[in-house]
C-alpha positions, 0 to 999 in steps of 0.5 A, spaced: 236 285 940 243 285 942 249 290 941 256 288 940 261 294 940 268 294 937 273 299 938 278 302 933 284 305 937 287 308 931 281 312 930 277 312 936 272 309 932 266 305 935 263 300 930 257 296 932 253 290 930 246 289 932 243 283 932 237 278 934 240 272 937 234 268 935 233 269 928 241 271 927 239 277 923 244 282 924 246 290 922 253 293 922 254 300 923 260 304 921 265 299 920 273 301 919 278 299 914 285 300 916 289 305 913 296 307 914 297 314 911 305 314 911 305 308 907 299 308 903 297 301 906 290 299 906 289 293 911 284 289 914 285 287 922 279 291 924 274 288 919 277 281 921 276 282 928 269 284 926 268 278 921 270 273 927 265 275 931 260 275 926 262 268 924 262 265 931 255 267 932 253 265 925 250 271 924 246 273 917 249 280 916 243 284 912 245 291 912 251 295 913 249 302 916 253 308 915 251 314 920 255 319 915 261 320 910 266 319 915 272 324 915 277 320 920 277 313 918 275 309 911 269 305 911 270 297 910 263 297 907 265 295 900 270 290 903 264 287 907 260 285 901 265 280 899 263 276 905 256 278 906 254 279 899 246 279 901 248 285 905 245 292 903 249 298 904 245 304 906 246 311 908 242 317 909 239 320 902 243 327 903 249 324 902 248 327 895 249 333 898 256 331 900 258 328 894 256 334 890 260 338 895 267 334 895 267 332 887 270 338 885 275 338 891 278 332 890 277 333 882 273 327 881 272 324 874 266 328 870 262 321 870 263 321 878 255 320 880 253 325 885 246 321 886 248 317 891 247 311 887 254 308 889 250 306 895 245 300 895 239 304 899 238 311 901 234 312 907 229 318 908 228 322 914 223 318 919 223 312 915 221 306 918 226 300 916 225 293 917 231 288 916 229 281 918 227 281 925 230 288 926 227 294 926 229 301 926 227 309 925 232 313 921 233 320 924 236 325 920 241 329 925 245 334 920 250 339 923 257 335 923 255 334 916 249 335 912 248 327 911 248 325 918 243 320 920 242 317 927 238 310 927 233 308 933 233 301 934 226 298 937 225 305 941 231 303 945 238 304 942 240 310 938 246 310 934 248 317 933 255 317 929 258 324 930 252 328 932 253 326 940 259 324 944 259 322 951 257 327 956 264 329 958 266 330 951 260 334 947 258 334 940 261 333 933 265 339 930 261 343 925 267 346 920 267 341 915 264 344 908 257 344 909 257 343 916 253 347 921 253 348 928 246 351 928 243 345 924 247 340 929 244 344 935 237 343 932 238 336 931 240 334 938 236 339 941 229 338 937 230 331 935 235 327 940 233 331 946 225 330 945 226 322 945 225 318 952 230 319 957 231 312 958 233 311 951 240 308 950 245 312 946 251 309 943 256 314 940 261 314 934 267 315 937 270 316 944 276 320 945 277 318 952 278 325 955 283 326 961 285 319 960 279 315 962 277 308 960 273 307 954 266 309 954 261 309 949 254 308 952 250 313 955 242 315 955 238 321 952 237 323 960 244 323 961 246 327 955 240 332 957 243 333 964 250 333 963 253 334 956 259 339 957 257 342 950 250 342 949 245 340 955 237 341 954 238 348 957 243 350 953 241 356 949 242 356 941 246 362 941 251 360 946 252 353 943 253 356 936 258 361 939 262 355 943 262 350 937 264 355 932 270 358 936 272 351 938 272 348 931 277 354 929 282 351 934 282 344 931 286 341 926 284 337 920 283 329 922 289 325 920 285 321 915 281 326 912 283 326 905 283 319 904 277 318 908 272 323 905 274 321 897 273 313 899 267 314 903 263 318 899 264 312 894 261 307 899 267 305 901 270 303 894 277 304 893 279 307 886 281 301 881 288 299 880 292 302 875 298 298 873 297 294 880 297 301 884 291 305 886 291 312 887 287 317 891 288 325 890 291 330 894 289 337 894 294 342 896 293 349 898 300 354 897 300 359 903 305 365 902 
């Protein structure tokens, strides 16, 4: 099993390709679709870089995995299926909770499904999944969102999405609708930190605190000992208080509004109306 990372500087996002160099079976995790909010232009630079690597390695993309419905970048999962139609787009089954939460917020049509049916496959907690010669276990890690899942490949590499970042940055925020700092504590402390210390962790974002170089790989043991916000020894009440107070100071992600409404729909851009596509923009008036 090999792992190739791709970093999107605009959104600080890590996309991964996990593949078997012998069978050429491959899984893509958290692919990015480029979007400029000022102009409303969707473009495909990140996806083309990904595709060039896949084609150069002659890989057979069999699955696109989403760790959650991202709030900071649009997913290119739907676009990728144009090139790899055999690929199954999969996400944790609790995406249904996120869809139910955000359907009214974005005034989605009455017939907008909230049963996860936009995705090809809904994954269950602790499910063992075989993708050709690749195997992984699904570990639900809610908190950042209720639908967050981490994926453990071959008992060697864990992809945590926004649950855990590099030790010098900490954890994902928990202030989005239906997020929970207590749930995130339990996900990390009682699930991730019970795994073997040697298992490698691949994070979903790297914000490069202090201007350090890009870093995206750590281990369970390193996180337990050194995570700046949540060590193995951190009490629950201390983490929940810290996370709650810190989240109050954070601004909304730059691409929050377009990202969530596209990503709960499995990366599908709304159908065009007279050559144009429209997303909804909720507005709050404060006096």
